C-alpha positions as CSV (number, residue, x, y, z in Angstrom):
1,M,-100.1,287.8,10.3
2,F,-101.9,291.1,10.3
3,N,-104.0,292.2,7.2
4,E,-102.2,289.7,4.9
5,E,-105.1,288.8,2.7
6,S,-103.2,289.5,-0.5
7,V,-100.2,287.3,0.3
8,L,-102.1,284.2,1.6
9,P,-102.3,282.3,-1.7
10,L,-98.6,282.7,-2.4
11,L,-97.7,281.8,1.2
12,A,-99.9,278.7,1.2
13,E,-98.4,277.5,-2.2
14,R,-94.8,277.8,-1.1
15,L,-95.1,276.8,2.5
16,R,-97.3,273.7,1.8
17,G,-94.9,272.6,-0.9
18,V,-92.0,272.7,1.5
19,L,-93.7,271.0,4.4
20,D,-95.4,268.3,2.3
21,G,-92.0,267.5,0.9
22,L,-90.6,266.7,4.4
23,G,-92.6,263.4,4.4
24,E,-93.5,263.7,8.1
25,A,-96.4,265.0,10.2
26,Y,-96.6,268.7,10.7
27,E,-99.0,271.5,11.6
28,V,-99.1,275.2,10.5
29,V,-100.4,277.5,13.2
30,A,-101.5,280.7,11.5
31,V,-101.8,283.4,14.1
32,D,-104.2,286.2,13.0
33,D,-103.3,289.3,15.0
34,G,-106.6,291.0,14.9
35,S,-106.8,291.5,11.1
36,T,-109.5,293.8,9.7
37,D,-109.4,292.7,6.1
38,G,-110.2,289.3,4.6
39,T,-107.3,287.4,6.2
40,V,-109.5,285.2,8.5
41,A,-111.9,284.4,5.6
42,G,-108.9,283.5,3.4
43,L,-107.4,281.2,6.1
44,T,-110.8,279.5,6.6
45,A,-111.0,278.9,2.8
46,L,-107.5,277.5,2.8
47,R,-108.1,275.2,5.7
48,A,-110.9,273.5,3.9
49,G,-108.3,271.9,1.6
50,W,-105.3,271.9,3.9
51,P,-106.1,269.9,7.0
52,Q,-102.7,270.6,8.6
53,L,-103.5,274.4,8.7
54,R,-104.6,275.6,12.1
55,V,-106.0,279.1,12.6
56,L,-105.4,280.9,15.9
57,R,-107.3,284.2,16.1
58,L,-106.4,286.9,18.7
59,R,-109.3,289.1,19.9
60,R,-107.4,292.3,19.0
61,N,-104.2,293.5,17.4
62,S,-101.7,292.7,20.2
63,G,-98.5,293.3,18.4
64,H,-95.9,291.3,16.6
65,Q,-94.1,289.8,19.6
66,A,-97.3,288.9,21.4
67,A,-98.6,287.1,18.3
68,L,-95.3,285.2,18.0
69,V,-95.6,284.1,21.7
70,A,-99.2,283.0,21.2
71,G,-98.2,280.8,18.3
72,L,-95.1,279.4,20.0
73,L,-96.9,278.4,23.2
74,R,-99.8,276.8,21.2
75,A,-97.7,274.9,18.8
76,R,-97.5,271.1,19.5
77,G,-94.5,270.0,17.3
78,G,-91.2,268.6,18.4
79,Y,-89.7,271.5,16.5
80,V,-91.3,274.9,16.1
81,V,-90.4,277.4,13.4
82,S,-91.7,281.0,13.5
83,I,-92.0,282.8,10.2
84,D,-93.8,286.0,9.0
85,A,-96.4,285.7,6.3
86,D,-94.9,288.2,3.9
87,L,-92.4,285.7,2.4
88,Q,-89.4,287.9,3.0
89,D,-88.0,284.9,4.9
90,P,-88.2,282.0,2.4
91,P,-90.0,278.9,3.7
92,E,-87.5,276.7,1.7
93,V,-84.9,277.5,4.4
94,I,-87.0,275.5,7.0
95,V,-85.7,272.3,5.4
96,E,-82.1,273.3,6.1
97,M,-83.0,274.5,9.6
98,L,-84.5,271.1,10.5
99,R,-81.6,269.2,9.0
100,R,-79.0,271.2,11.0
101,A,-81.0,270.8,14.3
102,R,-81.1,267.1,13.9
103,A,-77.6,266.5,12.5
104,D,-75.8,268.8,15.0
105,G,-78.1,268.3,18.0
106,L,-79.2,271.9,18.2
107,D,-82.2,273.3,20.1
108,I,-82.1,276.7,18.3
109,V,-81.4,277.4,14.6
110,Y,-81.4,281.1,13.6
111,G,-82.3,282.3,10.1
112,V,-79.5,284.9,9.5
113,R,-80.0,287.5,6.8
114,A,-76.7,287.0,4.9
115,D,-77.8,289.2,2.0
116,R,-80.1,292.2,2.6
117,S,-79.4,293.9,-0.8
118,R,-83.1,294.1,-1.5
119,D,-83.7,296.2,1.5
120,S,-83.4,300.0,1.3
121,A,-80.1,301.5,2.4
122,F,-81.9,303.2,5.3
123,K,-83.3,299.9,6.5
124,R,-79.9,298.2,6.3
125,W,-78.3,301.0,8.2
126,T,-80.9,301.1,11.0
127,A,-80.9,297.3,11.3
128,A,-77.2,297.2,11.6
129,G,-77.3,299.8,14.3
130,Y,-80.0,297.9,16.2
131,Y,-78.1,294.6,16.3
132,R,-74.8,296.4,17.1
133,L,-76.5,298.1,20.1
134,M,-78.2,294.8,21.3
135,R,-74.9,292.9,21.1
136,R,-73.3,295.7,23.1
137,L,-75.9,295.7,25.8
138,V,-76.9,292.0,26.0
139,G,-73.8,290.2,24.8
140,K,-72.4,288.5,21.7
141,Q,-74.8,285.6,22.1
142,V,-77.3,287.7,20.2
143,P,-76.7,286.8,16.5
144,A,-76.3,289.7,14.1
145,Q,-78.9,290.0,11.4
146,A,-81.2,287.4,12.9
147,G,-84.8,288.4,13.2
148,D,-87.8,286.2,14.3
149,F,-87.3,283.5,11.7
150,R,-85.9,280.7,13.8
151,L,-86.4,277.0,14.7
152,L,-86.9,276.0,18.4
153,S,-86.9,272.6,19.9
154,R,-89.6,271.5,22.2
155,A,-87.2,271.9,25.1
156,A,-86.6,275.5,24.1
157,V,-90.3,276.3,23.8
158,E,-91.0,274.8,27.2
159,A,-88.2,277.0,28.7
160,L,-89.8,280.0,27.2
161,R,-93.1,279.0,28.8
162,E,-91.5,279.0,32.2
163,L,-90.4,282.7,31.9
164,P,-92.6,285.2,33.9
165,E,-92.3,288.0,31.3
166,R,-95.6,288.9,29.7
167,S,-94.1,290.9,26.8
168,P,-90.7,289.3,26.0
169,V,-88.6,290.5,23.1
170,L,-87.8,287.1,21.6
171,R,-84.8,288.3,19.7
172,L,-83.1,288.8,23.0
173,V,-84.8,286.2,25.3
174,V,-84.2,283.2,23.0
175,P,-80.3,283.7,22.9
176,W,-80.4,284.3,26.6
177,L,-81.7,280.8,27.3
178,G,-78.3,279.4,26.4
179,F,-79.4,276.3,24.4
180,P,-77.1,274.9,21.8
181,S,-77.7,277.0,18.7
182,G,-76.6,277.3,15.1
183,E,-77.3,279.6,12.1
184,V,-78.5,279.2,8.5
185,G,-77.9,282.0,6.1
186,Y,-80.3,283.1,3.4
187,E,-81.1,286.0,1.1
188,R,-83.8,288.3,2.3
189,Q,-86.5,288.7,-0.3
190,E,-88.8,291.6,-1.1
191,R,-92.4,291.4,0.4
192,A,-94.4,289.1,-1.9
193,A,-97.6,291.2,-1.7
194,G,-99.3,293.9,0.4
195,R,-97.5,296.6,2.4
196,T,-95.1,296.5,5.4
197,K,-96.6,296.4,8.9
198,Y,-93.3,297.5,10.4
199,P,-92.7,301.2,9.7
200,L,-90.0,303.3,11.2
201,S,-92.1,304.1,14.3
202,R,-92.6,300.5,15.1
203,M,-88.9,299.7,14.6
204,A,-88.0,302.5,16.9
205,G,-90.5,301.1,19.4
206,L,-89.0,297.7,19.2
207,A,-85.5,299.1,19.8
208,A,-86.7,301.0,22.9
209,E,-88.5,298.0,24.2
210,S,-85.5,295.8,23.6
211,V,-83.2,298.1,25.6
212,T,-85.5,298.7,28.5
213,S,-86.8,295.1,28.8
214,F,-83.3,293.5,28.9
215,S,-80.8,296.0,30.2
216,A,-80.4,298.6,32.9
217,A,-77.7,300.4,30.9
218,P,-79.9,303.5,30.2
219,L,-80.2,304.1,33.9
220,R,-76.5,304.0,34.2
221,V,-76.3,306.5,31.4
222,A,-78.6,308.8,33.3
223,T,-76.2,308.5,36.3
224,W,-73.2,309.3,34.2
225,L,-75.0,312.3,32.6
226,G,-75.8,313.5,36.1
227,L,-72.2,313.2,37.2
228,A,-71.1,315.1,34.0
229,G,-73.7,317.8,34.8
230,V,-72.3,318.1,38.3
231,A,-68.7,318.4,36.9
232,V,-69.7,321.0,34.4
233,C,-71.6,323.0,37.1
234,G,-68.5,322.9,39.3
235,V,-66.4,324.4,36.5
236,L,-69.0,327.0,35.9
237,V,-69.1,327.9,39.6
238,V,-65.3,328.5,39.5
239,V,-65.7,330.6,36.4
240,A,-68.5,332.6,38.0
241,V,-66.4,333.3,41.1
242,L,-63.4,334.3,39.1
243,A,-65.6,336.6,37.0
244,W,-67.0,338.2,40.1
245,F,-63.6,338.9,41.4
246,A,-62.7,340.4,38.0
247,G,-65.8,342.5,38.0
248,A,-67.2,341.0,34.8
249,T,-70.3,339.3,36.1
250,V,-72.7,341.0,33.8
251,T,-70.9,339.7,30.7
252,G,-71.2,336.1,31.9
253,W,-74.8,335.6,31.0
254,P,-74.1,333.2,28.1
255,S,-72.4,330.6,30.5
256,L,-75.4,330.9,32.8
257,Y,-77.8,330.4,29.9
258,V,-75.9,327.4,28.6
259,A,-75.7,325.9,32.1
260,V,-79.4,326.2,32.7
261,L,-80.2,324.6,29.3
262,F,-77.7,321.8,29.9
263,L,-79.0,321.0,33.4
264,G,-82.6,321.1,32.2
265,A,-81.9,318.8,29.3
266,V,-80.1,316.3,31.6
267,Q,-82.8,316.3,34.2
268,L,-85.6,315.8,31.6
269,L,-83.6,313.0,29.9
270,C,-83.0,311.2,33.3
271,L,-86.7,311.6,34.2
272,G,-87.7,310.2,30.8
273,L,-85.4,307.1,31.3
274,L,-86.8,306.5,34.8
275,G,-90.3,306.9,33.5
276,E,-89.7,304.1,30.9
277,Y,-88.7,301.7,33.6
278,V,-91.4,302.8,36.0
279,A,-93.9,302.2,33.2
280,R,-92.6,298.7,32.7
281,I,-93.0,298.0,36.4
282,Y,-96.5,299.4,36.3
283,T,-97.4,297.2,33.4
284,A,-96.0,294.2,35.2
285,V,-97.9,295.0,38.4
286,Q,-101.1,295.3,36.5
287,G,-100.7,291.7,35.4
288,R,-102.7,292.1,32.2
289,P,-102.2,289.3,29.6
290,A,-100.3,290.2,26.5
291,Y,-103.0,288.8,24.3
292,F,-106.4,287.0,24.4
293,V,-107.2,284.1,22.1
294,A,-110.6,284.4,20.4
295,S,-110.6,281.0,18.8
296,D,-108.3,278.1,17.9
297,T,-109.4,275.6,15.2
298,A,-107.5,272.9,17.0
299,A,-110.2,273.1,19.6
300,G,-112.9,273.1,17.0
301,S,-114.6,276.2,18.4
302,P,-113.8,279.4,20.3
303,A,-111.4,278.7,23.2
304,D,-113.1,277.7,26.4
305,P,-112.1,279.6,29.6
306,V,-109.7,276.9,30.8
307,E,-107.9,276.7,27.5
308,L,-107.8,280.5,27.2
309,A,-106.2,280.9,30.6
310,D,-103.5,278.5,29.7
311,S,-102.7,280.4,26.6
312,L,-101.9,283.8,28.2
313,W,-98.3,284.9,28.7
């Protein structure tokens, strides 16, 4: 959660009602992703009357995926469910997720947005395009319309822990693991309170990160664009030679103008694609952690150096 002060009372009421109704031991790991409002104070107040609530604070805003990873790797349950605090994904679905995992022997149960009528037309259109692109690049194991609302078994969580990536896109990495999986459909709700933390710029960033972190297809696109550019230039060379023989070289300036613009655009695009991958290599070589844990109430105080080191992806 990031700056979710206004939604906390509603979240606690619904989530606690669902989990208490399970009749078994549980914990709620609330990951505060560097909030600047009263989110931490609200969580502290809730924890006074909710002993199963555990507050994990990150030192700074590290991003949605990093916060999810922090929570997953710190959670101690036999099954772990990740859910955003805005209540767009209904906590009541957790019961069905757990039932399916146990009844069918599944390690992963995805929450699939079967009905997104409450989202704007633009949001539905961009989301459909994102999942279509991901399934094309990564494979059909990526479930359509499944976000980060999912259940993972302890075995799946431990498999995630073994991966060397520091900034994984869980929507792609989790299906890639290959564990037995199933789906539970639900109707996506409107945000219960507050404002969205995922504007168009962040959605575009997630799409770009998804592509470059999990596929080399853009590099192959650059190669094909280069070959297309060579072919076009070859045609233009033939046209230029014929024009020279015909004595009409002065009138051919539009083709030269178009060729220069085309080649310049292709070169810049290819350099940009290469730069994206070089940037990822540079980030990986730096070896900087994706997040730092400031405190974890399960430890009773701010994390000590050993515990902190174990929590970095």
